C-alpha positions as a printed Julia matrix, in Angstrom:
120×3 Matrix{Float64}:
 100.16  74.06  77.06
 100.4   77.6   75.71
  99.05  79.04  78.95
 101.69  77.09  80.86
 104.39  78.38  78.52
 103.19  81.95  78.94
 103.06  81.77  82.75
 106.45  80.06  83.04
 107.95  82.47  80.5
 106.83  85.52  82.46
 108.01  84.06  85.78
 111.38  83.02  84.34
 111.95  86.38  82.65
 111.43  88.19  85.94
 113.53  85.56  87.73
 116.48  86.28  85.43
 116.39  90.03  86.0
 115.43  90.12  89.69
 117.69  92.57  91.59
 117.91  90.18  94.55
 119.93  87.75  92.42
 122.99  89.95  92.85
 123.24  88.67  96.41
 123.17  84.92  95.74
 125.75  82.61  94.23
 125.16  80.6   91.07
 124.64  77.4   93.07
 122.1   79.12  95.33
 120.37  80.51  92.23
 120.15  77.02  90.72
 118.91  75.47  93.96
 116.15  78.05  94.35
 115.22  77.69  90.68
 114.94  73.9   91.03
 112.73  74.29  94.11
 110.49  76.76  92.26
 110.34  74.45  89.22
 109.36  71.57  91.49
 106.65  73.72  93.07
 105.35  74.56  89.59
 105.26  70.82  88.87
 103.2   70.21  92.03
 100.77  73.01  91.21
 100.33  71.79  87.64
  99.68  68.25  88.88
  97.1   69.59  91.33
  95.33  71.38  88.47
  95.29  68.14  86.49
  97.65  69.23  83.73
  99.06  66.29  81.82
 102.75  65.67  82.35
 103.53  65.83  78.64
 101.77  69.2   78.35
 103.69  70.44  81.38
 107.0   69.35  79.9
 106.37  71.06  76.57
 104.93  74.17  78.17
 107.72  74.41  80.72
 110.46  74.06  78.11
 108.79  76.56  75.8
 108.22  78.97  78.7
 111.85  78.84  79.8
 113.04  79.48  76.26
 110.5   82.26  75.78
 111.3   83.93  79.11
 115.04  83.69  78.61
 114.81  85.12  75.1
 112.59  87.91  76.37
 115.06  88.77  79.14
 118.03  88.75  76.74
 116.13  90.8   74.16
 115.14  93.46  76.7
 118.6   93.71  78.26
 120.28  97.09  77.82
 122.43  97.14  74.7
 124.09  99.76  72.53
 123.09  97.99  69.34
 119.72  96.55  68.36
 119.47  92.82  69.07
 117.33  90.49  66.99
 115.09  87.9   68.6
 117.26  85.11  67.16
 120.39  86.68  68.67
 118.6   87.07  72.0
 117.54  83.41  71.86
 121.09  82.35  71.16
 122.43  84.69  73.84
 120.22  83.05  76.45
 120.61  79.48  75.28
 124.43  79.41  75.17
 124.96  79.89  78.93
 121.63  78.52  80.22
 120.89  75.4   78.17
 121.82  73.09  81.04
 119.63  75.03  83.45
 116.69  74.9   81.04
 117.02  71.1   80.84
 117.47  70.63  84.59
 114.51  72.87  85.45
 112.28  71.14  82.91
 113.27  67.7   84.18
 112.73  68.65  87.83
 109.25  70.06  87.12
 108.37  67.02  85.01
 109.57  64.45  87.54
 107.75  66.13  90.43
 104.54  66.46  88.39
 104.8   62.81  87.33
 105.32  61.66  90.92
 102.43  63.8   92.2
 100.15  62.49  89.46
 101.07  58.88  90.24
 100.66  59.45  93.97
  97.25  61.06  93.48
  96.12  58.26  91.15
  97.21  55.64  93.68
  95.27  57.36  96.49
  92.02  57.57  94.53
  89.69  54.62  95.09
  88.77  52.47  92.14
C-alpha cells in the first residue's frame, strides 16, 4: 500500500504542476485525470493488488502528492506542511474522492472479471 501511495503521490504531484495543463479546461483536466486513475486501477488489478490496498494507497497518494505540490509552490512566506495540506484539500477534495472511486471501481471490476475467467 505504501508503494502505491508513493507512486500515485509522485504522479499526482507532477500532474498538478504540468505546464501543459495551462492549455486545458477544468473539465478536460478532470476527464483526463479520471482516465488516468482508471488506467492505474487496471494496472494495479493486473499486478494482483487488493482493491482495499489500492483504495487506501490511492487516497494517501493523492493527498501526499497534492500536499507536496502545494508545499513546493512558489510563495513569499514559508508554508507549513499542514497549511499546504489544507491548501490542496480545500479546492481538490471532490477530485480526490472522484479519482479514488474511479480507480477503485475499475480495479474491482477488473479483479472480478479476471476471477470469473479463471477456471475452477
